[in-house]
DOVEX-756685 format. One line per field, with one value per residue: residue number from 1; x, y, z of N, C-alpha, C, O in turn; residue in one letter. Coordinates in steps of 0.1 Angstrom, whole numbers. Example, Ala and Ser with C-alpha at 12.3 -4.5 7.8 and 13.67 -1.06 7.14 Angstrom:
BEGIN
nr: c(1,2) $
nu: c(132,128) $
nv: c(-57,-22) $
nw: c(78,71) $
cau: c(123,137) $
cav: c(-45,-11) $
caw: c(78,71) $
cu: c(132,129) $
cv: c(-33,0) $
cw: c(78,79) $
ou: c(142,134) $
ov: c(-33,11) $
ow: c(85,80) $
rest: c(a,s) $
***
This chain:
BEGIN
nr: c(1,2,3,4,5,6,7,8,9,10,11,12,13,14,15,16,17,18,19,20,21,22,23,24,25,26,27,28,29,30,31,32,33,34,35,36,37,38,39,40,41,42,43,44,45,46,47,48,49,50,51,52,53,54,55,56,57,58,59,60,61,62,63,64,65,66,67,68,69,70,71,72,73,74,75,76,77,78,79,80,81,82,83,84,85,86,87,88,89,90,91,92,93,94) $
nu: c(823,812,816,809,807,786,801,803,807,810,803,805,797,792,770,760,751,762,756,760,764,752,761,757,770,765,787,800,822,843,844,863,875,894,905,902,873,861,846,865,890,910,923,945,947,980,985,974,984,971,938,921,900,886,866,838,822,797,786,794,823,858,864,903,925,953,975,1005,1007,1000,983,946,911,880,847,826,793,782,785,814,828,825,836,860,869,868,887,911,913,920,944,962,965,975) $
nv: c(916,933,930,934,943,949,977,989,1015,1028,1060,1080,1106,1127,1147,1184,1180,1162,1134,1107,1097,1074,1068,1045,1037,1028,1019,1004,981,980,959,953,950,964,969,980,996,1026,1043,1063,1057,1042,1012,994,963,961,970,951,932,909,895,890,873,882,862,873,861,876,869,889,904,913,929,921,945,935,954,971,997,994,976,975,980,968,970,939,929,910,876,871,856,849,878,876,852,865,884,873,854,877,891,865,866,891) $
nw: c(758,788,819,855,888,917,945,977,992,1026,1038,1072,1088,1116,1132,1137,1166,1173,1165,1145,1113,1093,1060,1030,996,961,941,912,895,867,841,812,775,775,805,840,853,878,900,909,894,872,856,842,818,818,839,859,885,896,913,945,972,997,1020,1041,1073,1073,1051,1035,1019,1009,978,965,944,928,916,901,913,941,964,962,980,978,992,990,982,967,960,938,919,891,880,896,878,850,855,862,836,820,827,828,799,797) $
cau: c(813,815,814,809,804,786,809,798,814,806,808,809,798,793,765,763,746,776,750,770,756,762,755,759,765,767,791,806,838,840,853,863,886,911,910,883,870,852,841,877,902,907,934,945,954,992,991,974,990,962,925,919,889,884,848,838,808,784,780,798,834,867,879,913,931,966,984,1020,1007,993,967,932,903,862,837,812,781,779,794,825,838,823,842,875,874,871,894,922,920,926,960,966,964,986) $
cav: c(914,941,922,947,938,962,974,995,1028,1038,1071,1083,1122,1133,1163,1197,1174,1153,1121,1096,1094,1065,1069,1037,1039,1017,1014,996,981,971,951,958,942,976,969,979,1006,1017,1059,1075,1053,1032,1001,990,950,960,972,946,912,894,896,882,877,876,863,873,856,881,868,902,902,920,921,932,940,938,963,977,1008,989,970,984,967,967,957,934,919,895,866,876,843,853,889,875,845,868,892,862,856,890,890,860,874,907) $
caw: c(769,796,833,862,900,927,956,982,1001,1041,1050,1086,1100,1130,1126,1145,1174,1175,1160,1135,1102,1079,1042,1023,984,956,925,903,892,852,831,798,775,780,816,849,856,886,898,905,895,861,859,826,819,819,855,874,882,904,920,955,973,1015,1020,1057,1080,1074,1036,1026,1019,1003,966,964,932,929,910,903,922,956,963,966,982,974,1001,979,990,960,951,926,916,877,878,892,871,841,855,858,828,809,832,822,785,796) $
cu: c(822,809,816,806,800,798,801,812,803,808,801,806,789,792,767,760,750,767,753,759,756,756,765,759,774,775,791,820,831,851,856,875,899,909,894,888,867,852,849,889,899,923,932,951,967,993,988,980,979,950,924,900,889,869,845,818,793,781,785,817,843,874,890,920,946,972,994,1021,1004,982,953,919,886,857,829,807,777,786,803,831,842,834,856,877,881,881,915,926,925,946,963,971,976,996) $
cv: c(925,925,931,938,955,959,988,1008,1032,1044,1078,1096,1124,1148,1174,1188,1160,1135,1114,1095,1083,1065,1059,1036,1032,1025,1005,993,969,967,949,947,952,974,973,990,1010,1038,1067,1065,1043,1020,991,979,949,962,965,936,897,900,883,886,873,877,867,864,862,885,879,901,916,918,930,934,944,943,970,990,1005,980,978,973,977,960,955,927,908,886,871,870,849,870,885,863,850,876,883,859,861,888,880,862,884,901) $
cw: c(783,808,844,875,908,939,964,993,1014,1040,1058,1088,1115,1126,1139,1159,1181,1178,1148,1130,1096,1069,1035,1005,975,941,920,897,878,845,818,792,779,791,822,852,869,887,904,902,875,858,843,830,826,838,866,871,891,912,934,956,993,1024,1038,1063,1076,1065,1032,1028,1010,988,967,950,930,920,911,915,937,952,975,966,976,985,988,988,981,961,937,918,901,874,880,883,857,843,852,848,818,816,824,805,782,798) $
ou: c(833,802,826,802,806,803,793,823,793,820,791,817,779,800,774,770,745,770,746,748,767,745,777,748,786,771,784,828,823,863,848,881,910,915,882,899,870,856,846,898,889,934,924,958,970,999,993,983,980,951,925,893,892,863,852,807,782,775,781,822,837,884,890,922,950,977,995,1030,1007,976,951,916,884,860,827,811,771,797,797,839,853,838,865,889,891,887,925,937,933,957,967,982,983,1007) $
ov: c(923,915,938,927,966,949,995,1006,1038,1044,1084,1101,1118,1157,1171,1190,1153,1127,1118,1092,1084,1060,1061,1033,1029,1034,996,1001,960,971,941,938,948,984,971,994,1001,1046,1079,1066,1041,1026,984,979,941,955,967,931,885,910,871,893,862,886,863,863,857,896,880,897,925,911,943,924,956,934,977,992,1014,978,982,963,989,948,963,921,898,890,873,875,853,870,888,862,846,878,886,858,856,884,883,858,886,907) $
ow: c(787,806,842,873,907,943,958,997,1012,1039,1054,1090,1120,1122,1149,1167,1189,1187,1139,1135,1090,1069,1033,1000,977,934,922,894,877,843,813,798,783,791,817,854,877,878,905,910,869,860,836,840,835,847,877,860,891,917,933,949,999,1030,1047,1058,1075,1064,1021,1039,1005,985,968,944,931,913,922,923,945,941,986,959,972,989,979,998,985,962,927,911,898,862,872,879,851,833,846,845,809,811,813,801,772,798) $
rest: c(m,a,h,k,i,a,y,y,q,v,e,r,q,i,d,f,h,f,v,q,k,r,e,e,s,t,e,y,l,h,a,t,p,e,g,i,s,c,k,r,r,r,y,s,w,e,q,l,h,d,i,s,y,k,p,f,s,s,g,e,g,l,l,y,l,h,t,f,q,g,m,f,s,y,r,v,k,d,n,p,q,h,f,v,n,y,v,k,e,q,v,e,r,n) $
***
């Protein structure tokens, strides 16, 4: 069974008339028996050594994947506890 959680990316651009535009896109982190993948990256369970979550008062938060290549953050709006629990289980197994 695969687990997934939505994360959000914000892109800001200034157009020709110096008006700032903000575009938010939704992507997904997928946790499978092989590892975690998203649109731009893949992490095998052997590459991960922890996952953590920092909530903000706005209800959003940052989900951190701690890998041997560095720490990668993902902005989430939903409670990621089910995803965090699954990832921690998999990291402990590997």
